[in-house]
Every structure is written in C-alpha cells, then in structure tokens.
Biopython code that builds the backbone (N, CA, C, O; Angstrom):
import numpy as np
from Bio.PDB.StructureBuilder import StructureBuilder

atoms = [
    (1, "MET", "N", (64.374, 231.907, 26.492)),
    (1, "MET", "CA", (65.508, 231.479, 25.687)),
    (1, "MET", "C", (66.555, 232.593, 25.706)),
    (1, "MET", "O", (66.219, 233.768, 25.559)),
    (2, "PRO", "N", (67.804, 232.225, 25.886)),
    (2, "PRO", "CA", (68.857, 233.249, 25.942)),
    (2, "PRO", "C", (69.122, 233.867, 24.576)),
    (2, "PRO", "O", (68.929, 233.240, 23.534)),
    (3, "LEU", "N", (69.566, 235.101, 24.616)),
    (3, "LEU", "CA", (69.931, 235.799, 23.388)),
    (3, "LEU", "C", (71.327, 235.370, 22.955)),
    (3, "LEU", "O", (72.165, 234.987, 23.771)),
    (4, "VAL", "N", (71.552, 235.445, 21.646)),
    (4, "VAL", "CA", (72.863, 235.163, 21.078)),
    (4, "VAL", "C", (73.410, 236.473, 20.542)),
    (4, "VAL", "O", (72.754, 237.152, 19.752)),
    (5, "LYS", "N", (74.613, 236.825, 20.973)),
    (5, "LYS", "CA", (75.244, 238.071, 20.534)),
    (5, "LYS", "C", (76.207, 237.761, 19.396)),
    (5, "LYS", "O", (77.026, 236.846, 19.491)),
    (6, "ARG", "N", (76.100, 238.527, 18.328)),
    (6, "ARG", "CA", (77.036, 238.416, 17.210)),
    (6, "ARG", "C", (77.645, 239.789, 16.962)),
    (6, "ARG", "O", (76.975, 240.816, 17.070)),
    (7, "SER", "N", (78.931, 239.781, 16.629)),
    (7, "SER", "CA", (79.640, 241.011, 16.310)),
    (7, "SER", "C", (79.845, 241.093, 14.809)),
    (7, "SER", "O", (80.200, 240.106, 14.164)),
    (8, "LEU", "N", (79.619, 242.280, 14.258)),
    (8, "LEU", "CA", (79.720, 242.507, 12.820)),
    (8, "LEU", "C", (80.411, 243.836, 12.558)),
    (8, "LEU", "O", (80.443, 244.718, 13.416)),
    (9, "SER", "N", (80.957, 243.963, 11.373)),
    (9, "SER", "CA", (81.453, 245.258, 10.910)),
    (9, "SER", "C", (80.411, 245.854, 9.984)),
    (9, "SER", "O", (80.082, 245.270, 8.951)),
    (10, "LEU", "N", (79.894, 247.009, 10.350)),
    (10, "LEU", "CA", (78.886, 247.700, 9.550)),
    (10, "LEU", "C", (79.360, 249.115, 9.289)),
    (10, "LEU", "O", (79.688, 249.849, 10.221)),
    (11, "ALA", "N", (79.397, 249.491, 8.044)),
    (11, "ALA", "CA", (79.823, 250.840, 7.656)),
    (11, "ALA", "C", (81.170, 251.203, 8.272)),
    (11, "ALA", "O", (81.393, 252.340, 8.688)),
    (12, "GLY", "N", (82.061, 250.216, 8.324)),
    (12, "GLY", "CA", (83.402, 250.479, 8.805)),
    (12, "GLY", "C", (83.588, 250.494, 10.307)),
    (12, "GLY", "O", (84.675, 250.819, 10.786)),
    (13, "HIS", "N", (82.552, 250.149, 11.068)),
    (13, "HIS", "CA", (82.725, 250.085, 12.515)),
    (13, "HIS", "C", (82.150, 248.783, 13.056)),
    (13, "HIS", "O", (81.225, 248.211, 12.479)),
    (14, "ARG", "N", (82.707, 248.325, 14.163)),
    (14, "ARG", "CA", (82.249, 247.095, 14.796)),
    (14, "ARG", "C", (81.028, 247.392, 15.653)),
    (14, "ARG", "O", (80.948, 248.416, 16.331)),
    (15, "THR", "N", (80.077, 246.460, 15.599)),
    (15, "THR", "CA", (78.896, 246.557, 16.440)),
    (15, "THR", "C", (78.485, 245.153, 16.836)),
    (15, "THR", "O", (78.858, 244.183, 16.177)),
    (16, "SER", "N", (77.730, 245.043, 17.894)),
    (16, "SER", "CA", (77.203, 243.763, 18.342)),
    (16, "SER", "C", (75.692, 243.837, 18.389)),
    (16, "SER", "O", (75.112, 244.864, 18.742)),
    (17, "VAL", "N", (75.064, 242.727, 18.027)),
    (17, "VAL", "CA", (73.608, 242.640, 18.049)),
    (17, "VAL", "C", (73.226, 241.359, 18.766)),
    (17, "VAL", "O", (73.797, 240.302, 18.498)),
    (18, "SER", "N", (72.272, 241.443, 19.670)),
    (18, "SER", "CA", (71.776, 240.275, 20.391)),
    (18, "SER", "C", (70.363, 239.962, 19.935)),
    (18, "SER", "O", (69.477, 240.815, 19.987)),
    (19, "LEU", "N", (70.162, 238.724, 19.487)),
    (19, "LEU", "CA", (68.854, 238.245, 19.060)),
    (19, "LEU", "C", (68.660, 236.811, 19.537)),
    (19, "LEU", "O", (69.617, 236.134, 19.914)),
    (20, "GLU", "N", (67.427, 236.363, 19.517)),
    (20, "GLU", "CA", (67.129, 234.982, 19.806)),
    (20, "GLU", "C", (67.700, 234.105, 18.690)),
    (20, "GLU", "O", (67.766, 234.542, 17.541)),
    (21, "PRO", "N", (68.111, 232.879, 19.009)),
    (21, "PRO", "CA", (68.718, 232.004, 17.998)),
    (21, "PRO", "C", (67.833, 231.771, 16.771)),
    (21, "PRO", "O", (68.339, 231.628, 15.658)),
    (22, "GLU", "N", (66.532, 231.732, 16.971)),
    (22, "GLU", "CA", (65.626, 231.516, 15.839)),
    (22, "GLU", "C", (65.697, 232.663, 14.831)),
    (22, "GLU", "O", (65.608, 232.438, 13.624)),
    (23, "PHE", "N", (65.857, 233.877, 15.321)),
    (23, "PHE", "CA", (65.991, 235.018, 14.413)),
    (23, "PHE", "C", (67.312, 234.940, 13.653)),
    (23, "PHE", "O", (67.349, 235.187, 12.448)),
    (24, "TRP", "N", (68.405, 234.595, 14.353)),
    (24, "TRP", "CA", (69.680, 234.459, 13.661)),
    (24, "TRP", "C", (69.610, 233.363, 12.599)),
    (24, "TRP", "O", (70.161, 233.528, 11.511)),
    (25, "ALA", "N", (68.952, 232.268, 12.892)),
    (25, "ALA", "CA", (68.846, 231.175, 11.919)),
    (25, "ALA", "C", (68.142, 231.647, 10.657)),
    (25, "ALA", "O", (68.560, 231.308, 9.549)),
    (26, "GLU", "N", (67.086, 232.421, 10.812)),
    (26, "GLU", "CA", (66.346, 232.907, 9.640)),
    (26, "GLU", "C", (67.145, 233.960, 8.882)),
    (26, "GLU", "O", (67.098, 233.997, 7.652)),
    (27, "ILE", "N", (67.864, 234.803, 9.581)),
    (27, "ILE", "CA", (68.711, 235.804, 8.920)),
    (27, "ILE", "C", (69.833, 235.105, 8.150)),
    (27, "ILE", "O", (70.142, 235.483, 7.020)),
    (28, "ASP", "N", (70.439, 234.089, 8.760)),
    (28, "ASP", "CA", (71.469, 233.304, 8.054)),
    (28, "ASP", "C", (70.894, 232.662, 6.795)),
    (28, "ASP", "O", (71.532, 232.670, 5.742)),
    (29, "ARG", "N", (69.693, 232.110, 6.905)),
    (29, "ARG", "CA", (69.033, 231.476, 5.763)),
    (29, "ARG", "C", (68.774, 232.495, 4.653)),
    (29, "ARG", "O", (69.005, 232.210, 3.478)),
    (30, "ALA", "N", (68.301, 233.667, 5.024)),
    (30, "ALA", "CA", (68.013, 234.717, 4.039)),
    (30, "ALA", "C", (69.287, 235.144, 3.324)),
    (30, "ALA", "O", (69.289, 235.309, 2.104)),
    (31, "ALA", "N", (70.360, 235.322, 4.067)),
    (31, "ALA", "CA", (71.633, 235.726, 3.457)),
    (31, "ALA", "C", (72.112, 234.666, 2.469)),
    (31, "ALA", "O", (72.552, 234.995, 1.367)),
    (32, "ALA", "N", (72.029, 233.402, 2.860)),
    (32, "ALA", "CA", (72.456, 232.314, 1.975)),
    (32, "ALA", "C", (71.603, 232.262, 0.707)),
    (32, "ALA", "O", (72.133, 232.085, -0.390)),
    (33, "GLU", "N", (70.298, 232.412, 0.850)),
    (33, "GLU", "CA", (69.400, 232.377, -0.306)),
    (33, "GLU", "C", (69.677, 233.533, -1.263)),
    (33, "GLU", "O", (69.519, 233.393, -2.476)),
    (34, "GLN", "N", (70.086, 234.667, -0.719)),
    (34, "GLN", "CA", (70.371, 235.847, -1.539)),
    (34, "GLN", "C", (71.804, 235.851, -2.055)),
    (34, "GLN", "O", (72.185, 236.732, -2.827)),
    (35, "GLY", "N", (72.605, 234.865, -1.631)),
    (35, "GLY", "CA", (73.999, 234.824, -2.039)),
    (35, "GLY", "C", (74.808, 235.950, -1.421)),
    (35, "GLY", "O", (75.771, 236.437, -2.014)),
    (36, "ASP", "N", (74.411, 236.355, -0.233)),
    (36, "ASP", "CA", (75.053, 237.477, 0.451)),
    (36, "ASP", "C", (75.689, 236.978, 1.744)),
    (36, "ASP", "O", (75.351, 235.899, 2.231)),
    (37, "SER", "N", (76.588, 237.746, 2.286)),
    (37, "SER", "CA", (77.148, 237.432, 3.592)),
    (37, "SER", "C", (76.195, 237.946, 4.673)),
    (37, "SER", "O", (75.312, 238.763, 4.412)),
    (38, "LEU", "N", (76.397, 237.452, 5.877)),
    (38, "LEU", "CA", (75.610, 237.947, 7.001)),
    (38, "LEU", "C", (75.819, 239.448, 7.154)),
    (38, "LEU", "O", (74.855, 240.195, 7.318)),
    (39, "ALA", "N", (77.071, 239.895, 7.101)),
    (39, "ALA", "CA", (77.368, 241.323, 7.252)),
    (39, "ALA", "C", (76.740, 242.137, 6.119)),
    (39, "ALA", "O", (76.272, 243.254, 6.341)),
    (40, "GLY", "N", (76.729, 241.578, 4.911)),
    (40, "GLY", "CA", (76.123, 242.283, 3.781)),
    (40, "GLY", "C", (74.633, 242.481, 3.963)),
    (40, "GLY", "O", (74.120, 243.576, 3.731)),
    (41, "LEU", "N", (73.925, 241.428, 4.376)),
    (41, "LEU", "CA", (72.481, 241.524, 4.588)),
    (41, "LEU", "C", (72.167, 242.458, 5.752)),
    (41, "LEU", "O", (71.311, 243.335, 5.636)),
    (42, "VAL", "N", (72.857, 242.269, 6.868)),
    (42, "VAL", "CA", (72.602, 243.132, 8.033)),
    (42, "VAL", "C", (72.966, 244.580, 7.703)),
    (42, "VAL", "O", (72.298, 245.506, 8.163)),
    (43, "GLY", "N", (74.012, 244.779, 6.915)),
    (43, "GLY", "CA", (74.380, 246.128, 6.499)),
    (43, "GLY", "C", (73.290, 246.800, 5.686)),
    (43, "GLY", "O", (73.020, 247.986, 5.872)),
    (44, "ALA", "N", (72.657, 246.049, 4.782)),
    (44, "ALA", "CA", (71.563, 246.606, 3.983)),
    (44, "ALA", "C", (70.372, 246.966, 4.869)),
    (44, "ALA", "O", (69.739, 248.004, 4.678)),
    (45, "ILE", "N", (70.075, 246.108, 5.833)),
    (45, "ILE", "CA", (68.980, 246.400, 6.772)),
    (45, "ILE", "C", (69.344, 247.613, 7.626)),
    (45, "ILE", "O", (68.491, 248.453, 7.914)),
    (46, "ASP", "N", (70.592, 247.700, 8.022)),
    (46, "ASP", "CA", (71.076, 248.828, 8.828)),
    (46, "ASP", "C", (70.881, 250.151, 8.088)),
    (46, "ASP", "O", (70.413, 251.129, 8.669)),
    (47, "ILE", "N", (71.239, 250.176, 6.811)),
    (47, "ILE", "CA", (71.108, 251.401, 6.014)),
    (47, "ILE", "C", (69.646, 251.831, 5.906)),
    (47, "ILE", "O", (69.346, 253.024, 5.944)),
    (48, "ALA", "N", (68.733, 250.861, 5.772)),
    (48, "ALA", "CA", (67.323, 251.169, 5.546)),
    (48, "ALA", "C", (66.534, 251.437, 6.829)),
    (48, "ALA", "O", (65.379, 251.855, 6.755)),
    (49, "ARG", "N", (67.121, 251.210, 7.983)),
    (49, "ARG", "CA", (66.332, 251.219, 9.219)),
    (49, "ARG", "C", (65.981, 252.585, 9.768)),
    (49, "ARG", "O", (65.069, 252.683, 10.589)),
    (50, "GLY", "N", (66.637, 253.614, 9.370)),
    (50, "GLY", "CA", (66.344, 254.935, 9.932)),
    (50, "GLY", "C", (66.755, 255.004, 11.382)),
    (50, "GLY", "O", (67.889, 254.668, 11.722)),
    (51, "GLU", "N", (65.847, 255.435, 12.245)),
    (51, "GLU", "CA", (66.143, 255.629, 13.667)),
    (51, "GLU", "C", (65.805, 254.416, 14.528)),
    (51, "GLU", "O", (66.053, 254.435, 15.734)),
    (52, "GLU", "N", (65.252, 253.375, 13.944)),
    (52, "GLU", "CA", (64.869, 252.190, 14.710)),
    (52, "GLU", "C", (66.104, 251.440, 15.195)),
    (52, "GLU", "O", (67.124, 251.436, 14.507)),
    (53, "PRO", "N", (66.038, 250.814, 16.350)),
    (53, "PRO", "CA", (67.162, 249.991, 16.803)),
    (53, "PRO", "C", (67.432, 248.852, 15.811)),
    (53, "PRO", "O", (66.502, 248.297, 15.226)),
    (54, "LEU", "N", (68.692, 248.517, 15.631)),
    (54, "LEU", "CA", (69.052, 247.485, 14.660)),
    (54, "LEU", "C", (68.420, 246.135, 15.004)),
    (54, "LEU", "O", (67.919, 245.451, 14.111)),
    (55, "ALA", "N", (68.434, 245.745, 16.256)),
    (55, "ALA", "CA", (67.841, 244.458, 16.638)),
    (55, "ALA", "C", (66.355, 244.419, 16.274)),
    (55, "ALA", "O", (65.868, 243.400, 15.784)),
    (56, "SER", "N", (65.645, 245.498, 16.504)),
    (56, "SER", "CA", (64.224, 245.555, 16.145)),
    (56, "SER", "C", (64.041, 245.452, 14.640)),
    (56, "SER", "O", (63.141, 244.757, 14.166)),
    (57, "SER", "N", (64.885, 246.136, 13.892)),
    (57, "SER", "CA", (64.798, 246.100, 12.439)),
    (57, "SER", "C", (65.070, 244.697, 11.901)),
    (57, "SER", "O", (64.444, 244.270, 10.930)),
    (58, "LEU", "N", (65.992, 243.986, 12.523)),
    (58, "LEU", "CA", (66.263, 242.614, 12.103)),
    (58, "LEU", "C", (65.077, 241.703, 12.393)),
    (58, "LEU", "O", (64.741, 240.843, 11.579)),
    (59, "ARG", "N", (64.445, 241.884, 13.539)),
    (59, "ARG", "CA", (63.264, 241.071, 13.862)),
    (59, "ARG", "C", (62.125, 241.357, 12.895)),
    (59, "ARG", "O", (61.432, 240.435, 12.464)),
    (60, "VAL", "N", (61.925, 242.623, 12.551)),
    (60, "VAL", "CA", (60.868, 242.980, 11.595)),
    (60, "VAL", "C", (61.183, 242.398, 10.220)),
    (60, "VAL", "O", (60.278, 241.922, 9.534)),
    (61, "PHE", "N", (62.450, 242.429, 9.807)),
    (61, "PHE", "CA", (62.856, 241.814, 8.541)),
    (61, "PHE", "C", (62.442, 240.348, 8.509)),
    (61, "PHE", "O", (61.873, 239.880, 7.522)),
    (62, "VAL", "N", (62.729, 239.619, 9.597)),
    (62, "VAL", "CA", (62.382, 238.197, 9.658)),
    (62, "VAL", "C", (60.874, 238.024, 9.630)),
    (62, "VAL", "O", (60.368, 237.159, 8.915)),
    (63, "LEU", "N", (60.152, 238.824, 10.387)),
    (63, "LEU", "CA", (58.694, 238.725, 10.413)),
    (63, "LEU", "C", (58.116, 238.927, 9.018)),
    (63, "LEU", "O", (57.266, 238.151, 8.580)),
    (64, "LYS", "N", (58.569, 239.955, 8.321)),
    (64, "LYS", "CA", (58.073, 240.218, 6.967)),
    (64, "LYS", "C", (58.432, 239.081, 6.025)),
    (64, "LYS", "O", (57.628, 238.691, 5.178)),
    (65, "ARG", "N", (59.627, 238.555, 6.171)),
    (65, "ARG", "CA", (60.078, 237.451, 5.312)),
    (65, "ARG", "C", (59.197, 236.219, 5.506)),
    (65, "ARG", "O", (58.845, 235.543, 4.538)),
    (66, "LEU", "N", (58.847, 235.932, 6.744)),
    (66, "LEU", "CA", (58.071, 234.734, 7.039)),
    (66, "LEU", "C", (56.579, 234.889, 6.748)),
    (66, "LEU", "O", (55.868, 233.892, 6.623)),
    (67, "THR", "N", (56.104, 236.121, 6.639)),
    (67, "THR", "CA", (54.670, 236.317, 6.430)),
    (67, "THR", "C", (54.325, 236.751, 5.018)),
    (67, "THR", "O", (53.147, 236.868, 4.681)),
    (68, "LYS", "N", (55.345, 236.995, 4.174)),
    (68, "LYS", "CA", (55.028, 237.403, 2.789)),
    (68, "LYS", "C", (54.503, 236.186, 2.026)),
    (68, "LYS", "O", (54.902, 235.053, 2.296)),
    (69, "PRO", "N", (53.606, 236.433, 1.072)),
    (69, "PRO", "CA", (53.087, 235.326, 0.275)),
    (69, "PRO", "C", (54.211, 234.678, -0.533)),
    (69, "PRO", "O", (55.146, 235.349, -0.970)),
    (70, "ALA", "N", (54.104, 233.388, -0.719)),
    (70, "ALA", "CA", (55.094, 232.654, -1.519)),
    (70, "ALA", "C", (55.030, 233.123, -2.965)),
    (70, "ALA", "O", (53.950, 233.328, -3.521)),
    (71, "GLU", "N", (56.210, 233.289, -3.566)),
    (71, "GLU", "CA", (56.257, 233.696, -4.971)),
    (71, "GLU", "C", (56.165, 232.467, -5.855)),
    (71, "GLU", "O", (56.742, 231.423, -5.552)),
    (72, "ASP", "N", (55.437, 232.601, -6.947)),
    (72, "ASP", "CA", (55.280, 231.467, -7.875)),
    (72, "ASP", "C", (56.463, 231.324, -8.775)),
    (72, "ASP", "O", (56.496, 230.424, -9.614)),
]
sb = StructureBuilder()
sb.init_structure("model")
sb.init_model(0)
sb.init_chain("A")
sb.init_seg("    ")
for serial, (resi, resn, name, xyz) in enumerate(atoms, 1):
    if name == "N":
        sb.init_residue(resn, " ", resi, " ")
    sb.init_atom(name, np.array(xyz, "f"), 0.0, 1.0, " ", f" {name:<3s}", serial, name[0])
structure = sb.get_structure()
C-alpha cells in the first residue's frame, strides 16, 4: 500500500510525514475524539518523542491506542 504524505507546521516549522492511510485515519480519529487538530496532536507526539523518528512515534501512538484496554 502506498504511503500518504502530509505536511504540517510543528514548533513553527514545516515538516512532512509519510504514513500508511490506515495510520492517518486512526490519528485523525484520535484528534477528533480529543477535540484537537491534527497539527495539535502530532505536535504533542513530536514533543514527547525524544530522538525517535516522527513517523515511528506516530505508528507507536496508534498501536498503543488500539491495544489499550477499553475504559469503562
């Protein structure tokens, strides 16, 4: 499956991230559920990622989101 590239402004600079469409769909869903923008959510993940590549950090975010136990 081809990657989808999206451009965002993070910390005042433009960057592009390429992910599979399924990952973008889940990130979009997470942002909407949190009442945040895509740039806001990705920015928060960017700040917390340390030295890891942003695309990897986004995939791990989705993995953790999908595997966490449902809250009551």
